[in-house]
KOLKE-164487 format. One record per residue: x, y, z of N, C-alpha, C, O, CB in turn; residue in one letter. Coordinates in steps of 0.2 Angstrom, whole numbers, padded with zeros to 4 digits, always signed. Glycine has a CB too. Layout:
N
XYZXYZXYZXYZXYZa
...
END
This chain:
245
+0014-0034+0022+0008-0032+0026+0007-0036+0033+0005-0033+0038+0002-0034+0022m
+0010-0042+0032+0010-0046+0039+0013-0042+0044+0011-0041+0050+0014-0052+0038i
+0019-0040+0042+0023-0035+0048+0020-0029+0050+0020-0027+0056+0031-0033+0044s
+0016-0026+0045+0012-0020+0047+0006-0022+0052+0006-0019+0057+0008-0018+0040e
+0003-0027+0050-0003-0030+0054-0001-0032+0061-0004-0031+0066-0005-0036+0051m
+0006-0035+0062+0009-0037+0068+0010-0030+0072+0008-0030+0078+0016-0041+0067a
+0013-0025+0069+0014-0019+0072+0007-0015+0075+0008-0012+0080+0018-0015+0068r
+0003-0016+0071-0004-0013+0073-0007-0017+0079-0010-0014+0083-0009-0013+0067i
-0006-0023+0079-0008-0027+0084-0005-0026+0091-0008-0025+0096-0007-0034+0083a
+0002-0025+0090+0006-0023+0096+0004-0016+0099+0004-0015+0105+0014-0023+0094q
+0002-0011+0094+0000-0005+0096-0006-0005+0101-0007-0001+0105+0000+0000+0090d
-0010-0009+0098-0017-0010+0101-0016-0014+0108-0020-0012+0113-0022-0014+0096m
-0012-0019+0108-0011-0022+0114-0004-0025+0115-0002-0030+0111-0016-0028+0114n
-0001-0021+0119+0007-0023+0119+0009-0029+0122+0015-0031+0121+0011-0019+0124p
+0005-0033+0124+0006-0041+0125+0007-0045+0120+0010-0050+0120+0002-0044+0130s
+0004-0042+0114+0004-0046+0108+0010-0043+0104+0009-0038+0100-0003-0045+0104w
+0016-0045+0106+0022-0042+0102+0022-0044+0095+0019-0048+0092+0029-0045+0104t
+0026-0039+0091+0027-0041+0084+0031-0048+0083+0030-0051+0078+0031-0035+0080v
+0035-0049+0087+0039-0056+0087+0034-0062+0088+0035-0067+0085+0046-0056+0092e
+0030-0061+0092+0024-0067+0093+0021-0068+0087+0020-0073+0085+0019-0066+0099l
+0018-0063+0084+0014-0062+0078+0017-0066+0072+0015-0070+0069+0012-0055+0077s
+0024-0063+0071+0028-0066+0066+0030-0073+0067+0031-0076+0062+0035-0062+0065l
+0031-0075+0073+0033-0082+0074+0027-0087+0072+0028-0092+0069+0034-0083+0082k
+0021-0085+0075+0015-0088+0072+0013-0088+0065+0011-0093+0062+0010-0086+0075k
+0015-0083+0062+0014-0083+0055+0019-0088+0051+0017-0091+0047+0014-0076+0052y
+0025-0087+0053+0030-0091+0050+0028-0098+0051+0029-0102+0046+0037-0090+0053r
+0026-0100+0057+0024-0107+0057+0019-0109+0052+0018-0115+0050+0021-0109+0064t
+0014-0105+0051+0009-0106+0046+0012-0108+0040+0010-0112+0036+0004-0101+0046l
+0017-0103+0038+0020-0103+0032+0024-0110+0031+0024-0114+0026+0025-0097+0031v
+0027-0112+0037+0031-0118+0036+0026-0125+0036+0028-0130+0033+0036-0119+0042d
+0021-0125+0039+0016-0130+0038+0013-0131+0031+0013-0136+0028+0010-0128+0043q
+0012-0125+0028+0010-0125+0021+0015-0128+0017+0014-0132+0012+0008-0118+0019l
+0021-0126+0017+0027-0128+0013+0029-0136+0014+0031-0139+0009+0033-0124+0015r
+0027-0138+0020+0029-0145+0021+0023-0150+0018+0023-0156+0019+0030-0147+0029q
+0018-0147+0015+0012-0152+0012+0016-0155+0006+0020-0152+0002+0005-0148+0009i
+0015-0162+0006+0018-0165+0000+0015-0164-0006+0008-0163-0006+0019-0173+0002p
+0018-0162-0012+0015-0161-0018+0019-0164-0024+0025-0164-0024+0016-0153-0019c
+0015-0168-0028+0017-0173-0033+0020-0169-0039+0024-0171-0043+0011-0178-0034s
+0017-0162-0039+0021-0159-0044+0020-0151-0042+0016-0148-0039+0017-0160-0051e
+0025-0147-0045+0026-0140-0042+0023-0136-0047+0024-0130-0047+0034-0138-0041s
+0018-0137-0051+0015-0133-0056+0011-0128-0052+0008-0129-0046+0011-0136-0062s
+0010-0121-0054+0006-0116-0051-0001-0119-0049-0004-0117-0044+0006-0110-0055p
-0004-0123-0054-0010-0125-0053-0011-0130-0047-0015-0129-0043-0012-0128-0058t
-0006-0135-0046-0006-0139-0040-0005-0135-0034-0008-0137-0029-0002-0144-0041a
+0000-0130-0034+0001-0126-0027-0005-0122-0026-0006-0122-0020+0008-0122-0028l
-0008-0119-0030-0014-0115-0029-0020-0119-0025-0023-0118-0020-0017-0111-0036f
-0020-0125-0028-0025-0130-0025-0023-0132-0018-0028-0132-0013-0026-0136-0029e
-0017-0133-0017-0014-0134-0010-0016-0128-0005-0018-0129+0000-0007-0136-0010i
-0014-0122-0007-0015-0117-0003-0023-0116-0002-0024-0115+0004-0013-0111-0007l
-0027-0117-0007-0034-0116-0005-0037-0122-0001-0042-0120+0003-0038-0116-0012r
-0034-0128-0001-0037-0133+0004-0034-0131+0011-0037-0132+0016-0035-0140+0001r
-0028-0130+0011-0025-0128+0017-0028-0123+0021-0028-0124+0027-0018-0126+0015f
-0030-0118+0017-0031-0111+0021-0039-0112+0023-0041-0111+0029-0030-0104+0015y
-0043-0115+0018-0050-0116+0019-0053-0122+0023-0058-0121+0027-0054-0115+0014f
-0050-0128+0020-0052-0134+0023-0048-0137+0029-0051-0139+0034-0052-0139+0018e
-0041-0136+0029-0038-0139+0035-0038-0134+0040-0040-0135+0046-0031-0140+0034k
-0036-0128+0038-0035-0123+0044-0042-0120+0045-0043-0117+0051-0030-0118+0043k
-0047-0120+0040-0054-0117+0042-0053-0110+0043-0057-0108+0048-0057-0121+0048q
-0050-0106+0040-0050-0099+0041-0057-0097+0038-0060-0099+0033-0044-0095+0038f
-0061-0092+0042-0067-0089+0041-0068-0083+0043-0064-0081+0047-0073-0093+0044a
-0073-0079+0041-0074-0072+0044-0077-0072+0051-0080-0077+0053-0078-0067+0039p
-0075-0067+0054-0077-0066+0061-0084-0065+0061-0087-0063+0056-0074-0061+0066l
-0088-0067+0066-0095-0066+0068-0095-0058+0069-0090-0055+0071-0097-0070+0074e
-0102-0056+0068-0102-0048+0069-0102-0046+0076-0102-0050+0081-0110-0046+0066s
-0100-0040+0077-0099-0037+0084-0095-0041+0088-0097-0043+0094-0105-0036+0087k
-0089-0042+0086-0083-0044+0090-0079-0038+0093-0080-0033+0091-0079-0048+0086q
-0075-0040+0098-0071-0035+0102-0065-0033+0097-0064-0037+0092-0068-0037+0109s
-0062-0028+0099-0056-0025+0094-0050-0030+0095-0047-0031+0090-0054-0018+0097l
-0049-0033+0100-0044-0038+0100-0045-0045+0096-0040-0048+0094-0044-0039+0107e
-0051-0046+0094-0053-0052+0091-0053-0050+0083-0054-0054+0078-0060-0054+0094k
-0051-0043+0082-0049-0041+0075-0043-0040+0073-0041-0038+0068-0053-0035+0073c
-0038-0042+0078-0031-0041+0076-0028-0048+0075-0031-0053+0076-0027-0038+0082l
-0021-0047+0072-0018-0053+0069-0017-0059+0074-0019-0064+0072-0012-0051+0066l
-0014-0058+0079-0013-0064+0084-0019-0068+0085-0019-0074+0086-0009-0061+0091p
-0025-0065+0086-0031-0068+0087-0034-0072+0081-0037-0077+0081-0036-0063+0090y
-0032-0069+0075-0034-0072+0069-0029-0078+0068-0032-0084+0066-0033-0067+0062a
-0024-0078+0069-0020-0085+0069-0021-0089+0074-0019-0095+0073-0013-0084+0069l
-0023-0088+0079-0025-0093+0084-0032-0095+0083-0033-0101+0084-0025-0090+0091l
-0037-0091+0082-0044-0094+0081-0046-0095+0074-0050-0099+0072-0048-0089+0083s
-0042-0093+0070-0042-0093+0062-0049-0091+0060-0054-0094+0057-0042-0101+0059r
-0050-0085+0063-0056-0081+0060-0054-0073+0061-0050-0071+0066-0064-0082+0065s
-0056-0069+0056-0054-0062+0055-0058-0058+0051-0062-0061+0047-0048-0061+0052a
-0058-0052+0051-0061-0048+0047-0060-0049+0040-0054-0051+0038-0060-0041+0048p
-0065-0049+0035-0063-0050+0028-0056-0048+0025-0053-0051+0022-0069-0048+0024p
-0055-0041+0027-0049-0038+0024-0043-0042+0026-0038-0043+0022-0048-0031+0024e
-0042-0044+0032-0037-0047+0035-0036-0054+0033-0031-0056+0032-0037-0046+0042m
-0043-0058+0031-0042-0064+0028-0038-0064+0022-0033-0068+0020-0049-0067+0028l
-0041-0059+0017-0038-0059+0011-0030-0057+0011-0026-0060+0008-0042-0053+0007v
-0028-0052+0016-0021-0051+0016-0018-0057+0018-0012-0058+0015-0020-0046+0020l
-0020-0061+0023-0016-0067+0025-0016-0072+0019-0011-0075+0019-0019-0069+0031l
-0021-0073+0015-0021-0077+0010-0016-0075+0004-0012-0079+0002-0029-0077+0007f
-0016-0069+0003-0011-0066-0002-0004-0067+0000+0000-0068-0004-0013-0058-0003l
-0003-0066+0007+0004-0067+0009+0006-0074+0009+0012-0076+0007+0004-0065+0016s
+0002-0078+0010+0003-0086+0010+0005-0088+0002+0009-0091+0001-0004-0089+0012l
+0001-0085-0002+0001-0086-0009+0008-0084-0012+0011-0087-0016-0004-0083-0013a
+0011-0078-0010+0017-0075-0011+0023-0080-0008+0028-0080-0012+0017-0069-0008r
+0021-0082-0003+0026-0087+0000+0028-0093-0005+0033-0096-0004+0025-0089+0006s
+0022-0094-0009+0023-0100-0014+0025-0097-0020+0026-0101-0025+0017-0105-0015l
+0026-0090-0021+0028-0088-0027+0021-0088-0032+0022-0088-0038+0034-0092-0030d
+0016-0088-0029+0009-0088-0034+0007-0081-0035+0007-0077-0031+0003-0092-0032l
+0005-0080-0042+0002-0074-0044-0004-0072-0042-0008-0071-0047+0003-0074-0051p
-0007-0071-0036-0013-0070-0034-0015-0063-0033-0011-0060-0029-0015-0073-0029v
-0020-0060-0035-0022-0053-0033-0030-0053-0032-0033-0058-0033-0019-0049-0039t
-0032-0047-0029-0038-0046-0028-0041-0041-0033-0038-0035-0035-0039-0043-0021v
-0047-0043-0036-0050-0039-0041-0056-0034-0039-0057-0029-0041-0053-0043-0047l
-0059-0037-0034-0065-0034-0031-0066-0036-0024-0065-0041-0022-0072-0035-0036s
-0070-0031-0021-0072-0032-0014-0079-0032-0013-0082-0034-0008-0070-0027-0009l
-0083-0030-0019-0090-0029-0018-0093-0030-0025-0090-0028-0030-0091-0022-0015s
-0099-0034-0026-0102-0037-0021-0099-0044-0017-0101-0046-0012-0108-0039-0023p
-0093-0046-0021-0090-0052-0019-0083-0050-0019-0080-0046-0023-0092-0058-0024h
-0079-0054-0014-0072-0053-0014-0070-0058-0019-0071-0064-0018-0068-0054-0007i
-0067-0056-0025-0065-0059-0030-0057-0059-0031-0054-0054-0031-0068-0056-0036v
-0054-0065-0032-0046-0065-0032-0045-0068-0039-0049-0072-0042-0042-0069-0026v
-0039-0066-0041-0038-0068-0048-0031-0073-0048-0026-0070-0045-0037-0061-0053k
-0030-0078-0051-0024-0081-0051-0022-0083-0058-0026-0085-0062-0024-0087-0047f
-0016-0081-0060-0014-0081-0067-0010-0088-0067-0005-0090-0064-0009-0074-0069v
-0014-0092-0071-0011-0100-0071-0010-0100-0078-0014-0101-0083-0018-0106-0069d
-0003-0101-0080+0000-0103-0086-0003-0097-0092-0005-0099-0097-0001-0111-0088q
-0002-0091-0089-0005-0085-0093-0013-0084-0094-0015-0080-0097-0002-0086-0101g
-0016-0089-0091-0023-0089-0091-0026-0086-0085-0024-0088-0079-0025-0094-0092k
-0031-0081-0085-0033-0078-0078-0039-0083-0076-0043-0085-0080-0036-0070-0079n
-0038-0084-0069-0044-0089-0067-0047-0085-0061-0043-0082-0056-0041-0096-0064r
-0053-0084-0060-0056-0080-0055-0060-0084-0050-0063-0089-0052-0061-0076-0058l
-0059-0082-0044-0062-0086-0038-0066-0082-0033-0064-0076-0032-0056-0090-0034f
-0071-0084-0031-0075-0081-0025-0072-0082-0018-0073-0088-0016-0082-0082-0025v
-0069-0078-0016-0065-0079-0009-0070-0082-0004-0068-0087+0000-0061-0072-0007f
-0075-0078-0003-0080-0079+0002-0082-0087+0002-0085-0089+0007-0085-0074+0002q
-0082-0090-0003-0085-0097-0004-0079-0101-0005-0079-0105-0010-0091-0097-0012n
-0074-0101-0001-0068-0105-0001-0064-0105-0007-0061-0110-0010-0070-0113+0001q
-0064-0100-0010-0061-0099-0017-0064-0104-0022-0061-0108-0025-0053-0101-0017c
-0070-0103-0023-0073-0107-0028-0072-0103-0035-0072-0097-0035-0081-0108-0028r
-0071-0107-0040-0069-0104-0047-0075-0102-0050-0080-0106-0050-0064-0110-0051e
-0075-0096-0054-0080-0094-0058-0079-0096-0065-0074-0096-0067-0081-0088-0057l
-0085-0097-0068-0085-0100-0075-0090-0097-0080-0096-0096-0078-0086-0108-0074h
-0088-0095-0085-0092-0093-0091-0097-0087-0089-0095-0081-0088-0097-0098-0093g
-0104-0089-0088-0109-0084-0087-0108-0081-0080-0110-0075-0080-0116-0087-0087q
-0106-0085-0075-0104-0082-0068-0099-0076-0069-0100-0071-0065-0102-0088-0063e
-0095-0076-0073-0090-0070-0074-0094-0064-0078-0093-0058-0077-0083-0073-0078v
-0098-0067-0082-0102-0061-0086-0106-0058-0080-0107-0052-0080-0106-0063-0092v
-0110-0062-0076-0115-0059-0071-0111-0054-0066-0113-0049-0064-0119-0066-0067d
-0104-0057-0065-0101-0053-0060-0099-0045-0063-0099-0040-0060-0095-0057-0058l
-0097-0046-0069-0096-0040-0072-0102-0035-0072-0101-0029-0071-0093-0041-0080v
-0108-0038-0074-0114-0035-0074-0115-0032-0067-0119-0026-0067-0120-0039-0077n
-0114-0035-0062-0114-0032-0056-0110-0026-0053-0111-0023-0048-0114-0037-0051q
-0106-0025-0058-0101-0019-0057-0094-0021-0055-0091-0016-0052-0103-0015-0052g
-0092-0027-0056-0085-0029-0054-0081-0027-0060-0082-0029-0066-0085-0037-0052c
-0075-0024-0059-0070-0022-0064-0065-0027-0064-0060-0027-0060-0068-0015-0062d
-0065-0032-0068-0060-0037-0068-0054-0035-0072-0050-0040-0074-0064-0044-0072c
-0053-0029-0074-0047-0027-0077-0041-0024-0073-0036-0023-0075-0049-0023-0082t
-0044-0022-0067-0039-0018-0062-0039-0022-0055-0044-0024-0052-0041-0011-0060q
-0033-0023-0053-0031-0026-0047-0032-0021-0041-0031-0015-0042-0023-0030-0047s
-0034-0024-0035-0034-0018-0030-0027-0020-0025-0026-0026-0023-0040-0018-0025i
-0024-0015-0025-0017-0015-0022-0018-0017-0014-0023-0016-0011-0013-0008-0022h
-0013-0021-0011-0013-0023-0005-0014-0017+0000-0018-0017+0005-0007-0027-0003t
-0011-0011-0002-0011-0005+0002-0019-0003+0004-0021-0001+0009-0007+0000-0001t
-0023-0004-0002-0030-0002-0001-0033-0007+0003-0038-0005+0007-0033-0001-0007e
-0031-0013+0003-0034-0018+0008-0033-0016+0015-0037-0017+0020-0032-0026+0006l
-0026-0014+0016-0024-0012+0023-0027-0006+0025-0029-0005+0031-0016-0011+0023l
-0029-0001+0021-0033+0005+0023-0040+0003+0025-0043+0005+0030-0034+0009+0016m
-0043-0002+0022-0050-0003+0023-0050-0007+0030-0055-0007+0034-0052-0007+0017r
-0044-0011+0031-0044-0015+0038-0043-0010+0043-0046-0011+0048-0040-0020+0038y
-0038-0005+0042-0038+0001+0047-0044+0005+0048-0045+0006+0054-0033+0005+0045l
-0048+0006+0044-0054+0010+0045-0059+0006+0049-0063+0009+0053-0057+0011+0039v
-0059-0002+0047-0063-0006+0051-0061-0006+0059-0065-0006+0063-0063-0012+0048f
-0054-0006+0060-0052-0006+0066-0054+0000+0070-0055+0000+0076-0045-0008+0067l
-0053+0006+0066-0054+0012+0069-0062+0013+0071-0063+0016+0076-0052+0017+0064k
-0066+0010+0067-0073+0011+0069-0074+0007+0075-0079+0009+0079-0077+0009+0063t
-0071+0001+0075-0073-0003+0080-0070-0001+0087-0073-0002+0092-0071-0010+0079q
-0064+0003+0087-0061+0006+0093-0066+0012+0095-0066+0014+0101-0053+0009+0092s
-0069+0016+0090-0073+0021+0092-0079+0018+0096-0081+0020+0101-0074+0025+0085l
-0082+0013+0092-0088+0010+0096-0087+0008+0103-0091+0008+0107-0091+0004+0093r
-0081+0005+0105-0079+0003+0111-0076+0009+0116-0075+0008+0122-0074-0002+0111e
-0076+0015+0112-0074+0021+0116-0066+0020+0118-0064+0022+0123-0079+0022+0122r
-0062+0017+0114-0055+0016+0116-0051+0021+0112-0048+0020+0107-0053+0009+0113r
-0052+0027+0115-0049+0033+0111-0042+0033+0110-0040+0035+0105-0050+0039+0115l
-0038+0031+0115-0031+0030+0113-0030+0025+0107-0026+0027+0102-0027+0028+0118v
-0033+0020+0107-0032+0016+0101-0035+0019+0094-0032+0019+0089-0037+0009+0102n
-0040+0023+0095-0043+0026+0090-0037+0031+0087-0037+0033+0081-0050+0029+0091f
-0034+0034+0092-0029+0040+0090-0024+0036+0086-0022+0037+0080-0025+0044+0096y
-0021+0031+0089-0016+0027+0086-0018+0024+0079-0014+0025+0074-0013+0021+0091k
-0024+0022+0078-0026+0019+0071-0026+0025+0066-0025+0024+0060-0034+0016+0072l
-0029+0031+0069-0029+0037+0064-0022+0039+0062-0021+0041+0056-0033+0043+0068q
-0017+0038+0067-0011+0039+0064-0008+0035+0059-0004+0038+0055-0006+0039+0070s
-0009+0029+0059-0008+0024+0054-0011+0026+0047-0007+0026+0042-0011+0018+0055y
-0017+0029+0048-0020+0031+0042-0017+0037+0039-0016+0038+0032-0028+0033+0043l
-0015+0042+0043-0012+0048+0041-0004+0045+0037-0002+0047+0032-0011+0053+0047v
-0002+0041+0040+0005+0038+0038+0004+0036+0031+0009+0037+0026+0007+0033+0042q
-0001+0033+0030-0002+0029+0023-0005+0032+0018-0004+0031+0012-0005+0022+0024h
-0009+0038+0020-0013+0042+0016-0012+0050+0018-0017+0053+0020-0020+0040+0017q
-0005+0053+0018-0004+0059+0021-0008+0065+0017-0009+0070+0021+0003+0060+0020p
-0010+0064+0011-0013+0069+0008-0021+0068+0008-0025+0072+0005-0011+0069+0001f
-0023+0063+0012-0031+0063+0013-0032+0067+0019-0031+0065+0025-0034+0056+0014a
-0034+0073+0019-0035+0078+0024-0040+0076+0029-0039+0078+0034-0036+0085+0021l
-0045+0073+0027-0049+0071+0032-0047+0066+0038-0050+0066+0044-0055+0067+0029h
-0041+0063+0037-0038+0059+0042-0034+0063+0047-0033+0062+0053-0033+0055+0039h
-0032+0069+0044-0029+0074+0049-0034+0077+0054-0032+0078+0060-0025+0081+0045l
-0040+0079+0052-0046+0081+0055-0048+0075+0060-0049+0077+0066-0051+0082+0051i
-0048+0069+0059-0050+0064+0063-0045+0062+0068-0046+0060+0074-0052+0058+0058d
-0038+0063+0066-0033+0062+0071-0033+0068+0077-0031+0068+0083-0027+0061+0068r
-0034+0074+0073-0034+0080+0078-0040+0079+0083-0039+0081+0089-0035+0087+0074a
-0046+0077+0081-0051+0076+0086-0050+0071+0091-0051+0071+0097-0058+0073+0082r
-0047+0065+0089-0045+0059+0093-0039+0062+0098-0039+0060+0104-0041+0054+0088a
-0034+0066+0096-0029+0070+0100-0033+0073+0106-0031+0073+0111-0025+0074+0096a
-0038+0077+0104-0041+0081+0108-0044+0078+0113-0044+0079+0119-0045+0085+0104y
-0048+0072+0111-0052+0068+0116-0048+0065+0121-0050+0065+0127-0055+0062+0113a
-0041+0063+0120-0037+0060+0124-0033+0065+0128-0029+0064+0133-0031+0055+0120i
-0034+0072+0127-0031+0077+0131-0025+0079+0128-0022+0083+0131-0029+0074+0138g
-0022+0078+0122-0017+0080+0119-0018+0086+0114-0018+0085+0108-0013+0075+0115d
-0019+0092+0117-0021+0098+0113-0016+0100+0108-0017+0103+0103-0023+0103+0118i
-0009+0099+0111-0004+0101+0106-0004+0098+0100-0004+0101+0094+0003+0100+0110v
-0005+0091+0101-0005+0086+0094-0011+0088+0090-0011+0088+0084-0005+0078+0095r
-0017+0089+0093-0023+0092+0089-0022+0099+0086-0024+0100+0080-0028+0093+0093a
-0019+0103+0089-0018+0110+0086-0013+0109+0080-0014+0112+0075-0015+0115+0091a
-0007+0105+0081-0003+0104+0076-0006+0100+0069-0005+0102+0063+0002+0099+0079e
-0011+0096+0070-0014+0092+0065-0019+0098+0061-0019+0098+0055-0018+0086+0068d
-0022+0103+0065-0027+0107+0062-0023+0112+0058-0025+0113+0053-0031+0110+0068l
-0016+0114+0061-0012+0118+0057-0010+0115+0051-0010+0119+0045-0006+0120+0061g
-0008+0108+0051-0006+0105+0045-0012+0105+0040-0012+0106+0034-0003+0098+0046q
-0018+0104+0042-0024+0104+0038-0025+0110+0035-0026+0110+0028-0030+0102+0043y
-0024+0116+0038-0025+0122+0035-0019+0124+0030-0021+0127+0025-0025+0128+0041v
-0014+0122+0031-0008+0123+0027-0010+0119+0019-0007+0122+0014-0002+0119+0030t
-0013+0114+0019-0014+0110+0013-0021+0113+0010-0022+0111+0005-0014+0102+0015f
-0024+0117+0013-0031+0119+0010-0029+0125+0006-0026+0129+0008-0038+0121+0016q
-0031+0124+0000-0030+0130-0005-0036+0135-0005-0036+0141-0008-0030+0126-0013s
-0042+0134-0001-0047+0138-0001-0049+0139+0007-0046+0135+0011-0054+0136-0005e
-0054+0144+0008-0056+0145+0014-0060+0139+0018-0065+0136+0015-0061+0152+0014k
-0057+0137+0024-0059+0131+0027-0067+0131+0029-0069+0136+0033-0056+0130+0033v
-0070+0127+0027-0078+0127+0029-0080+0120+0032-0085+0119+0033-0083+0129+0022t
-0075+0116+0034-0076+0110+0036-0079+0110+0044-0075+0113+0048-0069+0106+0036n
-0085+0108+0045-0088+0110+0051-0085+0106+0057-0085+0109+0063-0095+0108+0051n
-0082+0100+0056-0078+0097+0061-0072+0100+0062-0069+0100+0068-0077+0090+0058r
-0069+0103+0057-0063+0107+0059-0064+0114+0063-0061+0115+0068-0060+0109+0052y
-0070+0117+0061-0071+0123+0064-0074+0122+0072-0073+0126+0076-0076+0128+0060l
-0078+0116+0073-0079+0115+0080-0074+0114+0084-0073+0117+0089-0083+0108+0080k
-0069+0109+0081-0063+0107+0086-0059+0114+0087-0056+0115+0092-0059+0102+0082l
-0058+0117+0082-0054+0124+0082-0057+0128+0088-0053+0131+0092-0054+0128+0076l
-0063+0128+0089-0066+0133+0094-0065+0130+0101-0063+0133+0106-0074+0134+0092k
-0065+0123+0101-0065+0119+0107-0057+0121+0109-0056+0122+0115-0067+0110+0107k
-0053+0120+0106-0045+0120+0107-0044+0128+0109-0040+0129+0114-0041+0118+0100i
-0047+0133+0106-0046+0140+0108-0050+0141+0115-0047+0145+0119-0049+0145+0103k
-0056+0139+0117-0059+0139+0122-0055+0136+0128-0054+0139+0133-0064+0135+0121d
-0051+0130+0127-0048+0126+0132-0041+0130+0133-0038+0130+0138-0047+0117+0130s
-0038+0133+0128-0032+0137+0129-0032+0144+0132-0027+0146+0135-0029+0137+0122t
-0038+0146+0131-0038+0153+0134-0043+0154+0140-0045+0160+0141-0040+0157+0129f
-0045+0148+0143-0048+0148+0150-0044+0151+0155-0047+0151+0161-0051+0142+0151q
END
C-alpha cells in the first residue's frame, strides 16, 4: 500500500516522485529497526513500534480543512500528520516490516487495531496512541457496534483514503486530480458502477468527451435493467448536446 500511495502522490503532484516517497519511507523503516531491543518477542517489538510512531515521531491526524497536498504521502512523512486512513496504513506497513500480526477491526466509532500476541488477541484504540482496551472497555466497544471478529482489509482502507482525496480535490475544484482519483477507484473496484458514472462526469468536466462516452457505454453494458440513474441521464444528454451542436 505504501507504493500505491506513493504513485497516487506522484499523480497528484509530479514533483513528489514515487522514488522520493519510497526513499523517505525506507528511512523511517531503518530508523525503527535500529532501535535497541533487549528481547525480540512480539510484545516488545509492538511496544517499540507504538512508542516510535506516536511518541518519538509523533504521528497525528491532520487538522481539518487542509489542502490536497497535505493529505499525500510525502507531506505525511515530512510533517508526521495525515488523514486517519493513511496513518493506519502507514502504521500497518511498519508493523509488517517487523513481522508483527497487526490488523484493523473497526473504523467507527473508533479505529481499533488488533495485535495477536502469542495467540492472544489484544485490542488498541489507534487514535489514543494505541492505548490497550481491557475488560469492560471491550464489551462497551462491541455494544457500540464494533465487530471484533472481522478484520478490515487494507484495500478497504485505501478505498476510504481515495474517497477522502476525491472529496478534497472536488472541494478545491481540481478536476484533473478528481478524474485521476476516480480512475484509481475504478481500478480497485471495477464492478462498483457508481465509480464509472463519477469518472465519466469528471472526464466530461475536463473536456474528455470520448472518455466520458466510453465510461457511460461500459456502465450501460453492466446494467441488467433499464437505466434510471439521474446522473447518467443528465450526463448522457450533455454529451449528446455537445456532440451534435
